[in-house]
N, C-alpha and C positions, 0 to 999 in steps of 0.2 A: 640551629644555625641562625646567626644574626646577619643583618644586611645593612648597607648604606647605599644612598643614591648620589651619583655625581651628575650634575646638570652642566652641560657645556653649551653656552649661548654663542654660537658662531655668527659669521656674517651672512650666511645663506640658509642656515638651519640650526635648530637646537637638537642636541643629542642627549638622551638620558640613559645612564648605565646603572644597573642593579648589580652590586658587587658584594660577595660574601666575605667571611672572615679569613678565607684562604687567598683572597685577592683575585678570585675567579669572577669574570663577568658572566652573570647568570642570565641576563636579559638586557636588551638595548632597543630603544625606539628613537627614530629621528623624524622630525617634522620641519618642512621648509617654510620660508616666508620670503616675500619679494623685496628687492631693492627699489628705491624711488630715485630716479635720475632725471630730474626735470630739465636740466641743461648741462652742458659740458662742465666737468669738474665737480658737479654736485653729486653727493651720494648720501641718501637719507633712508631711514626706515620709520615705520609707525610703531612706537613701543607697544601698542596694544597687540600687534601681531606677535611680538615675543611672548607676551603673557598668554594669549589664546593658544598658541602652539605648544608652549611649555606645559600648560595644564592638560592639553589634549595628549601630549606625549606621556605625561605621568599617568593619566587615566588608562591609556593603552598598556603601559608597563605593569601597572597594578593588576589589570584585568588578565594579562597573558602570562605573568611571571609564576603564578601558582605558589606563592609564599604567603604566610600570614602577615597582614600589614603590621601587626604588633611587633613582628620581628625586624621590621625596617626601622632602625634606631635613629638614623641621621640623614640629613640632606645637606649638600654644599654645592657651590657654584664655581664655574669658570666662565669668563666672559671676554668677548672682543673688547680691546682696550680703547681708551681715548674718546669714545662717542659721547656727545653732549645731550643729556636729557634735562630740560628745564621744567621745574615744577612751580606752580603758584601757591598761594596761601592755603588752598584746600588740597594741596598735593596733586593737582590735576596737571597733566602734560600740556605745555603751552604751544609746542610746535613739534614737528617730526624731529627725531633724533638726527644729529649730524654725525656721520660715521668717521672712523679712523682713516678711510681711504678717500675722503672728501678733500679736494685740493683748492678750494675757493679762497683760502686764507693767506696767500703769499704776502699780500700787503701787510696783514697783521703780524706775520712772522718777522718781517723787516722792521716793523715798528718796535716789537719786543726786543729784537737784537740791538737796534740802535739806542733804545732808551736805557736798557739795563747793562749792556756791554758785558764785561767779565763777571758782573754780579750774578747774571743768570746762571752761568756755569757753577759758580761757587755755591749757589743755593740749591739749584735743581739737578746739577751734574749732567744736564742735557742741553743741547742747542734747540732753538725754536724751529720746529718743522710743522708743516701743514697738518700732519696727523694729530698733533696734540690738542688738548682740550682748551687751554687758555686762548689760543688764536681763534677758536670757534666762539668762545664767550665774547671776545672783542668784536668779532664780525657781527654777532647778533646785536651787541650794544650799539654799533655804528649803523647797521642797516635795518634793524627792527627794534628801535628804541622803546616803543610802547610795550612790546613783549618783554624786553629785558627789564623794564621797570616793574612788571608784574611778577617777575621771578623772585622766589623766596629761597629756593635751594636748587642745586644741580646734583645729579648723580650720573653714574656711568651705566651702561646697558644692563649688566647682570644685577647691579644694585637696585635698579627699578623693578626687575622681575622679583627679586627677593622681597622688596617692599610690598609688592602686590600680594605676595604669598604670606607675609607675616605682619604687615602693618608697621614695620620698623625701618626707619631710614638710617643709612650709614654707608661707609665706604672703607674697604681695607687698605692697608698701606701699599700693597703691590700695585693696585689699580690707581691709587692716588698719585703714585710716583709718575704715572704717565699723563698727568694733567698739566704739568709745568707750573703748578701752584704749590707743590709740596717742597718743604725743606727736607731733602732726602735723608740727610744724616741726623738732623734733629727729630725727624718723625713728626712734624707738625706743619700745618698750613702756614705759608709765608705771609706774615702781615706786610712785609715790605713790598712784595710783588702785588698783593691786592691793593695796597694804598697807591702804589705807583700808577696803576691803571684804573683807579677809581672803581674797583670791584668790591662790594661789601663782603667782608670775610664771613659774614653770617650765611652767605650763599653756599659755603663749603660745609659739607655734612660732617657729622661726628666720625672719627677714625677708630678702627678696630683691627685686631689681628685676624688673619685669614681663618684661623682655627677656632676663634671665639664663637660661642653660641650666642645667637642674636634673638632667639625667640622660638615660638612654635607656629604651626600653621593656623591660619584663620579658618573659622568654621566653613565659609563658602568654598575654600580650597579643599578641605577634607571631604566636603559633600561632593564636589565635582570629581576629585581624583580617586576617592576611596582610601586615601592614606589616613593614618591614625592621628588624632589631635595631640598625641604624646611625642610624635616624631620631632627630634631636635633639629633646628636649622642653624647652620654655621655660615659665617660671612663669605667664605670663598676667596678667590683671587683672580688676578689678571690671567688671561689665557696662556701667556708665555711662562709666567711663574708657575701655574698649575701644570703646564706641560713639563716643566723642569721637575716638579715634585713627582709627577707620574713616571718620569724616567729615572728617578733616584738621584737627581743632581742636587745634592744636599751637603757636600763638603768640599773643601778647597781643592781645586784642580779638576773637579768634575765638570765635564763639558758635554753639551748636547748639540746635535745638528738636526733640525726639524725642517723637512721640506714639504710644504703644502703649496698653496697658490703662491705665497711668498716663501722665502727661506730664512731661517733664523739659526745663528750660531750663538749659543748662550753658555756662559761659564760662571760657575758659582764663585762668589767673592765674599770673603770675610773682612778683608782689609779695606775699611771705609776710606782710607787715605790714598788708595791707588788712584791716580789721576790720569784718565784717558783723554782729558782736555776736549771732551765733546766728540771725539772721533767715533766712539761707539756709545750706545745708550748705557746708562748706569741706573738701575732701578732697585727698589726694595723687593726682597724675595718674599714668598709666602711663608718661609721659615723665619721665626722671630730673630731679630737682630742680625740679619744677614742680607746680602745683596747679590745682584748678578749683573755682569756686563753682557751686552748683546749687540751683535751686528745683524743687519737685515739686507737681504737681496729681494727687491720688490717682486720680480717676475721669475721666481725659481721654478716651481712646478708649473706655473702658467706658461713658461717658455716651452716646456715639453708638451703641454696640452695644446698650445698654439701650433706647434710643429705637427703633432699628430692630426689635429683637426684640418690642417691645411694640406698635408702631404700623405696622410695615411688614415683618412676618416673612417674607413671600413675595417680597420684592424684593431685588435685589442692592444692595450699597453704591453702586455706580455709578448705579443707577436712583434710589435715594433721594437721593443728592447732586446729581442733576440739578435738584432742588428749589431749589438755591441761586440759580439763574438766574431763578427766578420770584418771588423776594422781594427787595426792595431792601436795601441796607445799613441795619442797624438793625431789620430784620424788622418794620417798621411798628409800632415801639414795644413790641416784645416782648423780654423779657430772660430768659435761662436762667442759673442758677448751677449748676455741675457738682459739687455736693457730695454725690453719691449715696453715697459711702463716707467721709464726713467730708472734711477738707481738711488739707493739710500746709503749703504756703506761700501766704500769709504767716501763716496763722492757727493751725496746729497744733491743730486742734479736731476730735476724734473724734465729737462729738455733732451738729455742724451737718449739715443735710440740704439737698438741692437745691430749687430753686424755679423756676417760671415766673411772672414778674411782668408784669402789664400786659395780660392776655388780654382781648380783647373779641370781640363777635360777628362782626367782619369778618375775623378771623384765619383763615387756611387752613393746611393742612399744610405747604406750603413755608415759611411764616413760622416755624412751630415748628422745622422742620429747620434753617433758617438761624439761629434763636436758639440752638439747641444748639451749632452750630459756632462761632458768635460767643462764646457763654459759655465754652466750653472755651478759646478763644483769649484772651479777656479774663483768665481765670485765669492763663494762662501769661505774659501781659503783666505781671501783678503781680510776678513774679520779675524780669523784665527791668527794670522800674522800680526795684526794690530795687538791682539792679546799678548802674543809672545814678545813683541817689541817692548812691552811694559813689564816684562819679567815673569809673566805667567808661564808655568810649565804645563804643557798639554800633551799627554802621551796616550790617553784613552778618551774616545768620544762615543757617546751613545747616539745612534742614529734612529730617528723616528719619522713618521709620516710617509709620504709617497716614496721618498728616496730610500726607505728601508725595506721596500717590498721586492726589490730585485737584487739578487746576490752579486751580479756583475757590477751594478752601480755601487754597491757597498764596497767592493774591492777597489773600484776607481776612487771612492772617497778615501780609503785607507792609503792609497798610493799618493794621491794629490795632497792630502792633509799631512802625510808622513806621521801617522798615528794609528794605533790599534782602534778599529771601529767595531762597536758592539751592537748586536741585534737582539732585541728583547723578544721573549716568548709571547707575551700578551700586551702588545703596544696599543694603548687606547688614548694616548696623548692627554690633553687637558682634562677630559672627562674623568679619567682615572685619577689624575691629580686632585680634582675636586672630591672624588670619593675618598681618597686617602686623607684629605683634610678632615672629612667627616668621621672617618674611622679613628683618627688620632683624637679628635675632639670628643668622641664618645668614650674615650678611655681604653680602646682596644690595645693600644700600644703606649709605651711611656715616652716615645719620641717619634718624629717623622722618619728618622733614619731607620728605626726598628720596623716601622710600617713598610718602608721601601725594601728592606731586606726580605720581607715576607711577600710583598706584592709584585716586585720586579725581578724577573729571572732572565738571565742572559742565555740565549740558545746557540749563538754563533759568534765567533771572533774572526775578524779579517785583519791580517797582518800586512803591513806595507812591504812591498818587494823592493829591495835596494836598487836594482837596475832601473825599474820603472819609476821609482821616486826621483832618481837623478834625471831621467828623461822628462818627467813632468815639471821638475824644477826649472829646467831650461825653457820649456814651453811656457811656463807661468811668467817668466820674465818677458817673453814676447807678448803674452796676453795683456800684461800690465801697460804695454805701450799703446794698446788699441784705444783706450779711453781718451788720453790727451790728443791722439792723432785724429780722432773722429768728432771731438766735441764741437768744433767750429762747423764741421760739415752738417752735423745733426741740427744745429741751430739754424743754418741756412735752409735746410730742407723742411723745417717746420712749417713754413708758409705754404708749401705745396701739399702738406698732409690734409689740410682742411678745405682744399679746393674740390669742387664737385666735378 
């Protein structure tokens, strides 16, 4: 039996998966690393922590997996998007990486939008948001000019780890699309954007397909991990693109709902001319010559973890979610909006905050639990409705992440989305997608689609119930009124949030 390894470099931990030719996860290891939050709005990490913990995880995997290292044919990567890693002429890291959830760049986003106007959308297919890489580059250029002048190249998080394992610098198209520097349709760095903001285009690394082999492991890596020097290393992709590959989202109409800390609704797109006008993200996929549209709820699973930590800290998630069966659809007239960290789609509003609307003396905890789950799902529905408004037909949705671990929540998704919701047998998210890119790159399959047919298996289908769909559609129209009704209130309350 042959094997591949998928490395998923997340925001809080790296997870490595050993996957065989049947698509079975034979072993997995996870290693955590810290966030550095020196002041409000700053979110950074030391790239050395990524390397150290990835090597440690691979070493543990090899030690415990009980397979011959010569049978591990390939390694590929998935990584947190947008994070800025600046390197000098000796490829040494110049500063901590600035992460996707860093919000210091509001000024730079405004500058980008005002300077480029509609050209930004026509080139990058995305609006300027704090999470993207270009605003981070401009922030460093303005606030740390000496460091910026020493920079010779930049990479994203997983690309730095891959460089340290292979000695080869580069970036795949799916991650490059999240920098706000890529001409998404042309598949090339935008000279116009670089020149507009006086950024040397030489800072941008060479581009490659996600499934391209980029080299083999350096001797020090094979010594430390026990892996073979013949193991092929593939470029890998952005975490959302790899999550889509791992869920089999590889043809027109395929759609995925992923609920982790944030929530993502992602739909495969072959039509490069479909224009969402910046209302949702539009990125290059890890599959060649294809794209995906994506909407984001910033505090999806986070809303549930906040609710549990605040009101049910001693219960398991399973115990808490048993509340769903004790409250009817609509939570007896109670609505929750999951804006605990602002919102991305469709509002792109960092100031909005969450609400419970409609509380009365008859509501019990199960109603609040159900309202939280329904509110998260309503927020994700807003992205689906944006897709549908542009002519996309969405009838089946693969659900992954925390939202796929509870059957009652999966049924709520089916009813609110008005679509069949699919649960996978072996849902491993972006790490599995990275492993599939390695499997395809190693020649195990003649296409990613063939790999997906082997590696992804549906175990349950949840069909929408017509009466409940109608009830939720009425409630959704009420939900959509909460944001415009509370926007001003949230802004006024902001001054009180920071008072001691």
